[in-house]
C-alpha positions as CSV (number, residue, x, y, z in Angstrom):
1,X,39.0,30.0,0.2
2,X,37.0,27.7,-1.8
3,X,35.0,26.4,1.4
4,X,31.5,27.2,1.9
5,X,29.9,26.9,5.3
6,X,26.5,27.9,7.1
7,X,23.2,26.8,7.9
8,X,20.0,26.0,5.4
9,X,16.6,26.9,7.1
10,X,14.6,23.8,6.8
11,X,11.0,25.6,6.4
12,X,10.1,23.8,9.8
13,X,11.7,26.5,12.2
14,X,14.9,24.6,12.3
15,X,18.3,24.8,10.5
16,X,20.6,22.4,9.2
17,X,24.5,22.5,8.5
18,X,26.0,23.0,5.2
19,X,28.1,19.6,4.3
20,X,30.9,19.2,1.3
21,X,30.3,23.3,0.4
22,X,32.6,24.2,-2.5
23,X,32.9,27.5,-4.4
24,X,34.7,27.8,-7.5
25,X,34.4,30.8,-9.5
26,X,30.7,31.6,-9.8
27,X,29.6,28.1,-8.9
28,X,28.8,26.4,-5.5
29,X,27.6,23.6,-4.1
30,X,26.8,21.8,-0.7
31,X,24.9,18.9,0.7
32,X,22.5,19.2,3.4
33,X,20.8,16.2,5.6
34,X,17.8,17.0,7.6
35,X,15.4,14.7,9.7
36,X,11.8,14.3,8.3
37,X,10.1,12.6,11.0
38,X,12.4,10.0,11.8
39,X,13.7,10.1,8.2
40,X,17.1,11.2,7.3
41,X,16.9,12.7,3.9
42,X,20.2,14.3,1.9
43,X,19.9,17.5,-0.4
44,X,21.9,18.3,-2.8
45,X,22.3,21.6,-4.0
46,X,24.2,23.6,-6.8
47,X,24.4,27.5,-7.7
48,X,25.4,29.8,-10.1
49,X,26.1,33.6,-8.6
50,X,24.5,36.0,-11.2
51,X,24.7,39.6,-10.3
52,X,22.9,40.2,-6.8
53,X,21.2,36.5,-6.7
54,X,22.0,33.3,-6.7
55,X,20.1,30.6,-9.0
56,X,19.8,27.5,-7.3
57,X,18.8,24.1,-8.1
58,X,17.8,21.3,-5.2
59,X,17.7,17.9,-5.7
60,X,17.0,14.8,-3.4
61,X,14.7,14.1,-0.7
62,X,11.1,13.4,-2.0
63,X,9.5,14.7,-5.5
64,X,11.3,16.2,-8.3
65,X,14.3,18.9,-8.3
66,X,13.2,21.9,-7.5
67,X,14.7,25.1,-9.1
68,X,14.7,28.6,-6.9
69,X,16.7,32.1,-6.7
70,X,18.1,33.8,-3.6
71,X,18.3,37.4,-3.7
72,X,20.8,39.6,-1.9
73,X,18.9,41.4,1.2
74,X,18.7,45.1,0.7
75,X,19.0,47.0,4.0
């Protein structure tokens, strides 16, 4: 289907559930809400699949938008 589910590592040894996850063709989007010292922060992610990678942009929270690439793990 077009729904995206799962979790995102918060970088603090915790995971946050994906909300509003959608997949359409080679693009995906979702939001994550995390607790940062008692403050609730909502972050929006958008991504595009390119080969074995997803090129992401994260917006929300503190600071400017961040871009990063997720790569398929090879075992």
